[in-house]
C-alpha positions in Angstrom: -0.1 0.0 -0.1 2.8 2.4 1.0 4.6 1.8 -2.3 1.8 2.3 -4.5 1.1 5.0 -2.7 4.4 6.3 -2.7 5.9 4.9 -5.9 9.6 6.6 -5.7 9.3 4.7 -1.8 12.5 2.5 -1.8 11.7 -1.1 -2.1 14.7 -3.3 -3.4 16.9 -5.8 -1.7 18.2 -5.2 2.0 19.8 -8.1 4.3 18.3 -8.4 6.9 19.7 -9.4 10.5 19.7 -13.1 11.5 21.9 -13.8 14.3 24.2 -11.9 16.3 27.2 -13.0 19.3 29.3 -12.3 20.9 32.0 -14.5 20.0 34.7 -12.4 22.2 35.7 -9.6 23.4 36.2 -7.3 20.5 34.0 -9.6 18.0 30.8 -9.7 17.0 29.6 -11.8 14.9 26.7 -11.5 12.5 24.7 -13.4 10.0 22.5 -12.0 7.0 20.3 -12.7 5.0 18.5 -11.3 1.7 15.4 -10.0 1.8 13.0 -7.1 0.0 12.4 -3.8 2.1 8.7 -4.5 3.0 10.4 -7.4 5.2 10.4 -4.7 8.0 6.5 -4.0 7.2 5.5 -6.8 9.5 6.9 -4.9 12.7 3.2 -3.6 12.0 1.5 -6.7 12.1 0.5 -7.6 15.4 2.3 -11.1 15.9 4.5 -11.5 13.1 7.9 -11.5 13.5 10.4 -10.0 10.9 14.1 -10.2 11.2 15.8 -7.2 12.4 16.9 -4.5 9.7 20.8 -4.2 9.6 22.3 -0.7 8.1 25.1 1.3 8.5 25.1 5.0 9.3 28.1 7.7 9.3 29.2 10.1 12.2 30.7 12.8 10.3 31.6 15.7 12.7 32.8 19.1 11.6 36.3 20.9 13.0 34.5 22.7 15.5 33.0 19.2 17.7 29.6 18.8 16.4 27.7 16.2 14.5 25.7 17.1 11.5 22.3 14.8 12.2 19.7 14.3 8.7 15.7 15.6 8.7 14.4 12.5 6.9 12.1 13.6 4.2 8.0 13.4 3.8 8.4 10.5 0.7 10.6 8.0 2.9 9.7 5.3 4.8 10.7 7.6 8.2 9.1 10.9 7.1 10.4 13.8 9.5 12.9 11.5 11.2 16.2 13.2 13.4 18.7 10.1 12.7 22.4 9.6 10.9 23.6 9.8 7.0 23.2 6.6 6.4 20.6 3.6 5.2 19.9 0.1 5.0 22.4 -2.4 3.4 22.6 -3.8 0.7 23.2 -7.7 -0.3 26.6 -7.5 -2.1 26.5 -7.8 -6.0 28.1 -11.3 -8.2 28.4 -13.1 -4.5 30.4 -10.7 -2.6 31.2 -11.3 0.9 29.5 -8.8 3.1 32.6 -8.2 5.0 34.0 -4.5 6.7 35.0 -3.8 4.0 32.1 -4.0 1.8 30.3 -2.4 4.8 32.0 0.6 4.9 32.3 0.8 1.3 28.3 1.3 1.5 28.7 3.4 4.4 30.7 5.9 2.4 28.5 5.8 -0.9 25.4 6.9 1.8 27.0 10.1 2.9 28.4 10.6 -1.2 24.2 9.9 -2.2 22.8 11.7 1.1 25.2 14.7 1.4 27.3 15.2 -1.7 30.7 14.2 0.6 32.5 12.3 -1.8 34.3 10.1 1.4 36.2 6.8 0.1 36.0 3.5 2.6 38.6 4.3 4.0 38.6 7.5 5.4 35.5 5.7 7.9 36.6 3.7 10.8 33.8 1.5 12.6 33.0 3.3 15.6 30.7 1.0 17.7 27.8 -0.9 17.1 23.9 -0.7 18.3 21.1 -2.5 18.8 17.8 -0.4 18.5 14.6 -0.9 20.2 13.1 -3.0 17.3 16.0 -5.4 17.6 18.0 -3.7 14.4 21.8 -3.4 14.6 23.6 -0.7 13.4 27.1 0.0 12.7 28.3 3.4 13.0 31.5 4.6 11.2 33.6 7.6 12.0 34.3 10.0 9.0 36.6 12.6 9.1 36.0 16.0 10.6 35.3 18.9 7.6 34.4 22.8 7.7 30.6 23.6 8.7 30.5 25.5 5.1 31.7 23.2 3.7 29.6 20.3 4.9 26.7 22.6 3.8 27.6 23.6 0.2 28.0 20.1 -0.2 24.2 19.2 1.0 23.0 21.7 -1.0 24.5 20.4 -3.8 23.3 17.1 -3.3 19.9 18.5 -3.2 20.1 20.5 -6.0 21.4 18.0 -8.6 18.6 15.3 -7.5 15.7 18.0 -8.0 17.6 18.3 -11.4 16.7 15.1 -12.2 13.0 15.4 -10.7 13.8 13.3 -7.8 13.2 14.3 -4.5 16.0 14.5 -2.1 15.9 11.3 0.6 17.4 14.2 3.4 15.1 17.2 4.5 16.9 19.1 5.9 20.5 18.9 8.2 21.5 20.2 12.1 24.7 20.3 13.3 24.5 19.6 17.4 27.6 19.2 19.8 25.5 17.7 23.0 22.5 15.6 23.9 21.3 18.5 24.4 20.8 19.8 21.5 18.5 17.1 19.9 15.6 18.3 22.3 15.4 21.4 19.9 14.9 19.2 16.4 11.1 18.5 16.4 9.8 14.8 15.5 11.1 12.1 15.9 14.5 10.9 16.2 16.1 7.7 15.5 16.4 5.6 18.4 20.5 5.7 18.2 20.4 9.4 17.2 20.8 10.5 22.0 23.1 7.7 22.1 25.7 7.8 19.6 25.1 11.7 20.5 26.1 11.1 23.9 29.3 8.7 23.5 30.7 11.3 20.9 30.4 14.6 23.0 32.2 12.2 25.8 35.0 11.5 23.9 36.3 14.5 22.7 
């Protein structure tokens, strides 16, 4: 129903988390399965069982110690939600392994597509793994700091490029936050991982 109402809504193949276990003090083992995005709609069906989502996102700092938060556009699956730039993990092509290099590459691609930031996988460091209220698993990467002016210019250029092709940008707005207290000024829903990640980042500075 959602896809019929909004043909631009993504419903391609994504990766769900089939299992998560700690195999050592600094080692997590993830198993995954390929599903369609609409599989996550089962979360809204009483008594239905849905595999948790597996997604990547990025802490993009500014050179003065703030972090970029992004607001999802109205046409997306989470309209108006504030979160880190990122998205659901997609299955690797040609049967390739879904390893850390592939995941970092997907995180870099999300930065490029959503914000116009030209990061590469080697620029990103796996920083923290989160588990959401619905069991979703997030792999959060830390990107090199950039000046605020560069971030805003890249975001504006990426949004303009999407509109030039008659597509609505996935992100509606961005904000720069220094601490969890700054999140209170962002009206609308927040991703469940956003406050803990911002708190962790502010405590590491």
